C-alpha positions as a printed NumPy array, in Angstrom:
array([[   0.   ,    0.   ,    0.   ],
       [   2.787,    2.39 ,    0.946],
       [   4.58 ,    1.457,   -2.231],
       [   1.515,    2.279,   -4.369],
       [   1.081,    5.587,   -2.546],
       [   4.733,    6.467,   -3.168],
       [   4.454,    5.682,   -6.876],
       [   1.299,    7.785,   -7.127],
       [   2.967,   10.789,   -5.471],
       [   6.022,   10.456,   -7.733],
       [   3.804,   10.398,  -10.824],
       [   1.933,   13.552,   -9.71 ],
       [   5.203,   15.309,   -9.078],
       [   6.454,   14.476,  -12.608],
       [   3.225,   15.663,  -14.193],
       [   3.431,   18.937,  -12.262],
       [   7.025,   19.552,  -13.317],
       [   6.159,   18.76 ,  -16.965],
       [   3.214,   21.215,  -16.899],
       [   5.376,   23.971,  -15.411],
       [   8.022,   23.346,  -18.046],
       [   5.469,   23.668,  -20.861],
       [   3.967,   26.845,  -19.377],
       [   7.407,   28.416,  -19.05 ],
       [   8.224,   27.603,  -22.689],
       [   4.953,   29.104,  -23.905],
       [   5.541,   32.216,  -21.862],
       [   9.036,   32.592,  -23.315],
       [   7.762,   32.165,  -26.851],
       [   4.963,   34.647,  -26.182],
       [   7.44 ,   37.175,  -24.829],
       [   9.697,   36.608,  -27.836],
       [   6.742,   36.946,  -30.208],
       [   5.581,   40.116,  -28.446],
       [   9.047,   41.595,  -28.683],
       [   9.195,   40.75 ,  -32.368],
       [   5.722,   42.21 ,  -32.93 ],
       [   6.652,   45.399,  -31.069],
       [   9.793,   45.735,  -33.157],
       [   7.81 ,   45.322,  -36.384],
       [   5.187,   47.774,  -35.196],
       [   7.904,   50.291,  -34.44 ],
       [   9.362,   49.9  ,  -37.931],
       [   5.946,   50.301,  -39.563],
       [   5.207,   53.403,  -37.508],
       [   8.528,   54.885,  -38.536],
       [   7.867,   54.238,  -42.238],
       [   4.33 ,   55.514,  -41.835],
       [   5.639,   58.781,  -40.444],
       [   7.999,   59.192,  -43.382],
       [   5.198,   58.418,  -45.824],
       [   2.858,   60.9  ,  -44.199],
       [   5.198,   63.704,  -45.187],
       [   4.442,   62.923,  -48.827],
       [   0.797,   61.939,  -48.697],
       [  -1.877,   61.844,  -46.002],
       [  -3.879,   59.185,  -47.865],
       [  -3.749,   55.447,  -46.971],
       [  -1.057,   53.571,  -48.812],
       [  -2.633,   50.133,  -49.214],
       [  -1.705,   49.037,  -52.717],
       [  -1.77 ,   45.774,  -54.58 ],
       [   1.407,   44.289,  -55.982],
       [   0.31 ,   45.415,  -59.48 ],
       [  -0.182,   48.978,  -58.247],
       [   3.177,   48.812,  -56.514],
       [   4.847,   47.752,  -59.764],
       [   3.048,   50.548,  -61.628],
       [   4.275,   53.014,  -59.019],
       [   7.816,   51.777,  -59.477],
       [   7.504,   52.183,  -63.249],
       [   6.161,   55.703,  -62.773],
       [   9.043,   56.598,  -60.492],
       [  11.504,   55.249,  -63.015],
       [   9.85 ,   57.368,  -65.72 ],
       [  10.142,   60.455,  -63.535],
       [  13.815,   59.777,  -62.997],
       [  14.342,   59.367,  -66.729],
       [  12.649,   62.712,  -67.397],
       [  14.739,   64.379,  -64.738],
       [  17.854,   62.911,  -66.274],
       [  17.124,   64.807,  -69.477],
       [  18.14 ,   68.025,  -67.723],
       [  16.422,   71.383,  -68.055],
       [  16.092,   74.069,  -70.718],
       [  15.519,   77.805,  -70.465],
       [  12.792,   78.801,  -72.907],
       [  11.627,   82.225,  -74.092],
       [   8.301,   83.098,  -75.73 ],
       [   6.947,   86.378,  -77.012],
       [   3.85 ,   87.907,  -75.441],
       [   1.41 ,   87.001,  -78.191],
       [   0.62 ,   83.93 ,  -80.316],
       [   3.895,   82.127,  -79.515],
       [   3.274,   82.223,  -75.777],
       [  -0.409,   81.433,  -76.336],
       [   0.493,   78.257,  -78.204],
       [   2.954,   77.282,  -75.494],
       [   0.737,   77.995,  -72.497],
       [  -0.662,   74.478,  -72.024],
       [   2.882,   73.14 ,  -71.994],
       [   3.861,   75.807,  -69.46 ],
       [   0.985,   74.874,  -67.179],
       [   1.567,   71.111,  -67.355],
       [   5.278,   71.5  ,  -66.733],
       [   4.716,   73.771,  -63.726],
       [   2.255,   71.288,  -62.199],
       [   4.486,   68.28 ,  -62.777],
       [   6.35 ,   68.891,  -59.515],
       [   9.62 ,   68.499,  -61.346],
       [   9.703,   71.184,  -64.072],
       [  11.84 ,   70.407,  -67.097],
       [  11.587,   73.851,  -68.702],
       [  12.157,   77.326,  -67.319],
       [   9.684,   79.466,  -69.278],
       [  10.077,   83.218,  -69.688],
       [   7.706,   85.561,  -71.529],
       [   9.038,   88.743,  -73.138],
       [   7.27 ,   91.661,  -74.798],
       [   9.858,   92.174,  -77.536],
       [  12.289,   90.116,  -79.602],
       [  14.961,   92.701,  -78.748],
       [  14.923,   91.359,  -75.183],
       [  15.408,   87.783,  -76.346],
       [  18.199,   88.17 ,  -78.929],
       [  21.135,   89.07 ,  -76.631],
       [  20.141,   86.433,  -74.067],
       [  20.061,   83.74 ,  -76.731],
       [  23.408,   84.754,  -78.229],
       [  25.047,   84.908,  -74.797],
       [  23.755,   81.473,  -73.843],
       [  21.286,   82.632,  -71.19 ],
       [  18.471,   81.063,  -73.217],
       [  18.456,   77.608,  -74.79 ],
       [  15.257,   77.747,  -76.849],
       [  13.341,   80.824,  -78.003],
       [  10.373,   81.881,  -80.102],
       [  11.448,   84.667,  -82.469],
       [  10.265,   86.359,  -85.69 ],
       [  10.924,   84.157,  -88.728],
       [  13.442,   86.452,  -90.395],
       [  15.313,   87.042,  -87.124],
       [  16.104,   83.337,  -86.965],
       [  18.074,   83.671,  -90.206],
       [  19.77 ,   86.865,  -89.01 ],
       [  20.897,   85.079,  -85.851],
       [  22.159,   82.116,  -87.86 ],
       [  24.275,   84.399,  -90.073],
       [  25.521,   86.611,  -87.249],
       [  26.615,   83.659,  -85.105],
       [  28.186,   81.677,  -87.962],
       [  25.592,   78.939,  -87.84 ],
       [  25.233,   78.588,  -84.073],
       [  21.423,   78.873,  -84.184],
       [  19.027,   76.269,  -85.585],
       [  15.329,   76.572,  -86.326],
       [  13.219,   73.812,  -84.738],
       [   9.721,   74.58 ,  -86.001],
       [   7.386,   77.171,  -87.485],
       [   4.929,   78.226,  -84.81 ],
       [   2.921,   81.108,  -86.282],
       [   1.657,   81.871,  -89.766],
       [   0.374,   85.286,  -90.821],
       [  -1.253,   87.229,  -87.971],
       [  -0.767,   90.838,  -89.092],
       [  -3.614,   93.247,  -89.853],
       [  -4.1  ,   96.906,  -90.74 ],
       [  -6.704,   98.417,  -88.413],
       [  -8.138,  101.909,  -88.304],
       [ -10.493,  104.24 ,  -86.511],
       [ -12.812,  104.89 ,  -89.428],
       [ -13.496,  103.63 ,  -92.923],
       [ -10.878,  105.204,  -95.172],
       [  -8.718,  102.167,  -95.985],
       [ -10.194,   99.646,  -98.414],
       [  -7.008,   98.691, -100.269],
       [  -3.242,   98.951,  -99.891],
       [  -3.283,  101.989, -102.169],
       [  -5.413,  103.799,  -99.591],
       [  -2.434,  103.751,  -97.202],
       [  -0.594,  106.266,  -99.364],
       [  -0.011,  109.509,  -97.467],
       [  -1.146,  107.991,  -94.161],
       [   0.642,  107.575,  -90.806],
       [   0.862,  103.973,  -89.624],
       [   1.684,  102.925,  -86.067],
       [   3.648,   99.683,  -85.996],
       [   5.963,   97.568,  -83.893],
       [   8.586,   95.064,  -84.975],
       [  11.107,   97.191,  -86.817],
       [  13.863,   95.033,  -88.275],
       [  11.74 ,   91.901,  -87.989],
       [   8.878,   90.166,  -89.787],
       [   6.314,   92.984,  -89.298],
       [   8.538,   95.604,  -90.956],
       [   9.483,   93.454,  -93.924],
       [   5.93 ,   92.209,  -94.44 ],
       [   4.692,   95.828,  -94.493],
       [   7.462,   96.927,  -96.839],
       [   6.766,   93.992,  -99.161],
       [   3.095,   94.92 ,  -99.205],
       [   3.702,   98.616,  -99.877],
       [   6.431,   98.177, -102.487],
       [   4.44 ,   95.503, -104.295],
       [   1.62 ,   98.019, -104.58 ],
       [   3.874,  100.79 , -105.886],
       [   4.159,  102.696, -102.61 ],
       [   7.567,  103.825, -101.305],
       [   7.646,  102.928,  -97.584],
       [  10.185,  105.715,  -96.916],
       [   8.489,  108.51 ,  -98.869],
       [   4.804,  107.797,  -99.489],
       [   3.784,  106.852,  -95.947],
       [   4.923,  107.704,  -92.422],
       [   5.607,  104.685,  -90.229],
       [   5.869,  105.439,  -86.514],
       [   7.731,  102.54 ,  -84.966],
       [   6.889,  101.591,  -81.397],
       [   8.908,   99.244,  -79.207],
       [   5.921,   97.049,  -78.318],
       [   2.55 ,   96.196,  -79.837],
       [   0.824,   97.465,  -76.692],
       [   2.195,  100.932,  -77.453],
       [   0.488,  100.826,  -80.832],
       [  -2.784,   99.977,  -79.109],
       [  -2.316,  102.992,  -76.812],
       [  -1.522,  105.238,  -79.799],
       [  -4.712,  104.143,  -81.536],
       [  -6.745,  104.898,  -78.435],
       [  -5.317,  108.438,  -78.364],
       [  -5.728,  109.125,  -82.102],
       [  -9.306,  109.28 ,  -83.425],
       [  -8.054,  108.895,  -87.014],
       [  -5.288,  106.423,  -86.215],
       [  -4.138,  103.55 ,  -88.414],
       [  -1.952,  100.725,  -87.135],
       [  -0.461,   97.426,  -88.146],
       [  -1.108,   94.939,  -85.362],
       [  -0.901,   91.188,  -84.882],
       [  -3.475,   89.136,  -83.054],
       [  -4.28 ,   89.103,  -80.173],
       [  -3.514,   92.83 ,  -80.011],
       [  -6.143,   93.525,  -82.671],
       [  -8.776,   92.097,  -80.345],
       [  -7.29 ,   94.007,  -77.403],
       [  -7.546,   97.275,  -79.338],
       [ -11.109,   96.533,  -80.45 ],
       [ -12.086,   95.863,  -76.832],
       [ -10.966,   99.41 ,  -76.023],
       [ -12.591,  100.973,  -79.089],
       [ -15.667,   99.379,  -80.628],
       [ -15.317,  101.579,  -83.725],
       [ -11.931,  100.097,  -84.614],
       [ -12.15 ,   97.938,  -87.724],
       [  -9.869,   95.499,  -89.517],
       [  -9.168,   97.219,  -92.836],
       [  -6.682,   94.781,  -94.397],
       [  -5.517,   91.245,  -93.737],
       [  -1.807,   91.418,  -94.554],
       [  -1.638,   87.66 ,  -95.105],
       [  -4.299,   87.879,  -97.814],
       [  -2.576,   90.849,  -99.443],
       [   0.769,   89.009,  -99.3  ],
       [  -0.781,   85.97 , -101.023],
       [  -2.16 ,   88.171, -103.794],
       [   1.262,   89.67 , -104.508],
       [   2.963,   86.27 , -104.322],
       [   0.5  ,   84.832, -106.826],
       [   1.044,   87.751, -109.204],
       [   4.809,   87.219, -109.063],
       [   4.571,   83.437, -109.393],
       [   5.886,   82.771, -105.89 ],
       [   4.452,   80.178, -103.524],
       [   6.054,   81.778, -100.459],
       [   3.556,   82.132,  -97.63 ],
       [   3.807,   84.831,  -94.973],
       [   5.336,   83.406,  -91.802],
       [   5.413,   85.299,  -88.546],
       [   7.263,   83.216,  -85.998],
       [   9.526,   80.219,  -85.459],
       [  11.187,   78.426,  -82.556],
       [  14.97 ,   78.345,  -82.539],
       [  17.655,   76.871,  -80.293],
       [  21.365,   77.219,  -79.783],
       [  23.078,   74.593,  -81.935],
       [  25.42 ,   73.597,  -79.106],
       [  22.456,   72.993,  -76.822],
       [  20.697,   70.894,  -79.472],
       [  23.777,   68.727,  -80.039],
       [  24.319,   68.179,  -76.32 ],
       [  20.648,   67.565,  -75.46 ],
       [  18.961,   65.737,  -78.356],
       [  16.482,   63.902,  -76.116],
       [  15.481,   67.052,  -74.272],
       [  14.968,   68.914,  -77.563],
       [  12.857,   66.016,  -78.817],
       [  10.807,   66.1  ,  -75.614],
       [  10.295,   69.85 ,  -76.004],
       [   9.058,   69.501,  -79.577],
       [   6.679,   66.662,  -78.724],
       [   5.145,   68.588,  -75.829],
       [   5.006,   71.815,  -77.82 ],
       [   3.194,   70.113,  -80.699],
       [   0.581,   68.804,  -78.257],
       [   0.284,   72.244,  -76.646],
       [  -0.374,   73.875,  -80.03 ],
       [  -3.029,   71.279,  -80.852],
       [  -4.666,   71.945,  -77.471],
       [  -4.678,   75.708,  -78.106],
       [  -6.464,   75.236,  -81.415],
       [  -8.943,   72.625,  -80.189],
       [  -9.686,   73.714,  -76.607],
       [ -10.109,   77.457,  -77.032],
       [ -11.978,   78.19 ,  -73.798],
       [  -9.606,   76.22 ,  -71.581],
       [  -6.57 ,   77.698,  -73.312],
       [  -8.006,   81.201,  -72.939],
       [  -8.249,   80.634,  -69.175],
       [  -4.59 ,   79.654,  -69.009],
       [  -3.603,   82.64 ,  -71.146],
       [  -5.383,   84.913,  -68.694],
       [  -3.709,   83.219,  -65.728],
       [  -0.281,   83.738,  -67.286],
       [  -1.122,   87.408,  -67.922],
       [  -0.398,   87.161,  -71.644],
       [  -3.699,   88.851,  -72.511],
       [  -7.034,   88.858,  -70.638],
       [  -9.052,   85.65 ,  -70.898],
       [ -11.935,   87.32 ,  -72.775],
       [  -9.539,   88.725,  -75.37 ],
       [  -7.802,   85.378,  -75.781],
       [ -11.106,   83.56 ,  -76.327],
       [ -11.932,   85.864,  -79.251],
       [  -8.424,   86.123,  -80.681],
       [  -7.251,   82.501,  -80.598],
       [  -9.117,   81.375,  -83.751],
       [  -7.471,   84.255,  -85.664],
       [  -3.928,   83.756,  -84.399],
       [  -2.863,   81.1  ,  -86.939],
       [  -0.894,   79.209,  -84.278],
       [   0.693,   76.16 ,  -85.857],
       [   3.433,   73.575,  -85.516],
       [   5.392,   72.693,  -88.652],
       [   8.738,   70.901,  -88.547],
       [  11.071,   68.845,  -90.702],
       [  10.876,   68.938,  -94.496],
       [   7.691,   70.981,  -94.646],
       [   9.209,   73.591,  -92.349],
       [  12.316,   73.824,  -94.54 ],
       [  10.273,   74.231,  -97.734],
       [   7.991,   76.933,  -96.351],
       [  10.634,   78.862,  -94.416],
       [  13.255,   78.827,  -97.163],
       [  10.689,   80.144,  -99.684],
       [   9.714,   82.916,  -97.29 ],
       [  13.324,   83.863,  -96.579],
       [  14.104,   83.907, -100.302],
       [  11.296,   86.431, -100.81 ],
       [  12.812,   88.663,  -98.149],
       [  16.279,   88.142,  -99.603],
       [  15.083,   89.348, -102.987],
       [  13.561,   92.394, -101.327],
       [  16.388,   93.262,  -98.936],
       [  19.272,   90.881,  -98.053],
       [  19.71 ,   92.604,  -94.695],
       [  16.283,   91.333,  -93.709],
       [  17.684,   87.816,  -93.301],
       [  21.25 ,   88.649,  -92.288],
       [  22.754,   89.053,  -95.764],
       [  22.558,   85.474,  -97.049],
       [  20.286,   82.473,  -97.23 ],
       [  21.022,   80.055,  -94.378],
       [  22.585,   76.649,  -95.103],
       [  20.927,   73.272,  -94.717],
       [  22.279,   72.954,  -91.176],
       [  19.956,   75.81 ,  -90.205],
       [  16.971,   73.469,  -90.42 ],
       [  16.713,   70.974,  -87.564],
       [  15.196,   67.554,  -88.153],
       [  14.578,   64.95 ,  -85.461]])
């Protein structure tokens, strides 16, 4: 009996020790698991804090979304690797055609282009020559002048504006080019496309620009608008959108002549197929050679921006107002008349060379003394 009792007590003692051993092991594992969980929680909290600096939204994403995000980040890096370019546009159709591109680039969070808007080509020329600008919108003939004056260090990338010049007046005295004889004309753009287009028009109609009319040259188109407002009998040559701006200030102001139409008439009479071109986009040749991908990116985005300006007039007009190019209401009316375009490659070369040849025949100084070589015309 005593022996059985002893065996029973020994068995109970073993079972108790075994149970304690198991409980201790579970407790140790639980503590280890808790420590591990706390460590993981700490790491997640730390990452969450870093993420919250970028976005306050939850970041639960699927593996597919994660891969897409990685691809997007890689794309951003590639774009950044292209570098940056300093770009100049003129306050008028060139900037209007570029405005969608300006807006998208500014909102990208990582701008690729530094856009600058100037009132006059005279402000752009020295900056381009000195290397302060990489890409610039300039009058068509000025591109050739720059090419000749810099020994080929400027290339034309695209035509961006066709004919946008008009003769406007307070009254009803001008019905033809001949009616300009003896008149005073306010104009801006001396030494550039506006001057040579006006001279071509007058000379082709038998009028001496230096003797038969008085041309008062202003430094900016806005000064011509002011001169018209102060002169009840004023006549001016203006491009869009400044025609619309002037008409907003004076409801009696009328478009007397479309210089593009008059140019086409003279060209047809002389057997020329040269169209009137107003503006082009140029770049420093060194910049183009060193940044071919960036130049290609610029042209692709610019082409889309021009298409947007022509198709989405109301939205583009809003952007134009926001960038203080002209008021939104003026832009909405003027955009369809601005002849904003994008022409590159072989078509650009054919149209621009024909136009420059017309100016060359009229006055070699208008294009810098000589027709530019083939290297003047950029092709991607």
